[in-house]
C-alpha positions as a printed Julia matrix, in Angstrom:
92×3 Matrix{Float64}:
  -9.38   -4.76  -10.03
 -12.91   -3.81  -10.5
 -14.29   -1.41  -12.89
 -14.19    1.5   -10.09
 -10.27    0.58   -9.53
  -9.65    0.69  -13.28
 -11.44    4.14  -13.59
  -9.38    5.51  -10.66
  -6.14    4.02  -12.11
  -6.98    5.65  -15.37
  -7.5     9.09  -13.96
  -4.27    8.97  -12.12
  -2.5     8.02  -15.21
  -4.08   10.96  -16.98
  -2.98   13.45  -14.34
   0.51   11.95  -14.53
   0.65   12.05  -18.4
  -0.47   15.73  -18.07
   2.46   16.53  -16.01
   4.95   14.68  -18.37
   3.55   16.58  -21.18
   4.06   19.96  -19.42
   7.71   19.1   -18.04
   8.8    16.89  -20.76
  10.49   14.6   -18.12
   9.18   10.87  -17.44
  10.57    8.59  -14.82
   9.1     5.65  -16.95
  10.68    6.91  -20.46
  12.9     3.8   -20.65
  10.8     1.1   -18.85
   8.59   -1.59  -19.88
   5.39   -1.05  -17.71
   2.95   -3.86  -17.04
  -0.72   -3.13  -15.85
  -3.87   -4.96  -15.71
  -6.4    -4.18  -18.41
 -10.16   -4.64  -18.88
 -11.69   -5.36  -22.28
 -14.95   -3.75  -23.24
 -16.75   -7.4   -22.79
 -15.29   -7.25  -19.25
 -12.48   -9.8   -19.75
  -9.23   -9.06  -17.78
  -6.17   -8.92  -19.46
  -2.53   -8.39  -18.86
  -0.76   -5.39  -20.79
   2.58   -4.18  -21.32
   3.58   -0.75  -22.71
   6.37    1.72  -23.46
   5.91    5.35  -23.79
   8.22    7.7   -25.65
   7.98   11.5   -25.86
   8.18   13.11  -29.09
  10.13   16.34  -29.01
  10.95   19.06  -31.47
  14.43   20.37  -32.2
  14.47   22.7   -29.42
  13.42   19.99  -27.05
   9.95   20.9   -26.51
   7.27   18.2   -26.19
   5.08   17.61  -29.05
   3.4    14.5   -27.99
   3.59   10.87  -26.88
   3.8     7.7   -28.6
   2.89    4.49  -27.05
   3.37    0.65  -27.79
   0.74   -1.66  -26.08
   0.82   -5.37  -26.07
  -1.63   -7.9   -24.69
   0.69  -10.39  -23.08
  -2.24  -12.16  -21.23
  -1.27  -15.52  -22.8
   2.41  -15.26  -21.62
   1.34  -14.23  -18.28
  -0.92  -17.08  -17.93
   1.93  -19.46  -18.74
   4.14  -18.0   -16.33
   1.55  -18.25  -13.52
   1.18  -21.79  -14.38
   4.8   -22.53  -14.27
   5.29  -20.97  -10.99
   2.38  -23.19   -9.49
   4.15  -26.14  -10.94
   7.61  -25.07   -9.72
   5.9   -24.66   -6.09
   4.16  -28.03   -6.27
   7.74  -29.65   -7.24
   9.28  -27.71   -4.3
   6.9   -29.06   -1.73
   5.71  -27.49    1.38
   7.95  -24.66    2.76
């Protein structure tokens, strides 16, 4: 994904997050999400994150908390393993 693609994705995410904050509901609340990322120096990375809504006693959304992890090294190992397994399997 190029920089324009990352920018478009981020804009769509911000719109979606605005809807979540307004409604208090998210279809991703319990999921581990994986997305590509782009560091400031232009290096592409793989990210995983979870999002949790923070609510008050009445159930009103106060905000959101996210935990984001750079899983690039694990993703690269997984890709290398898939290539090795495909090579061992031979032509399909």
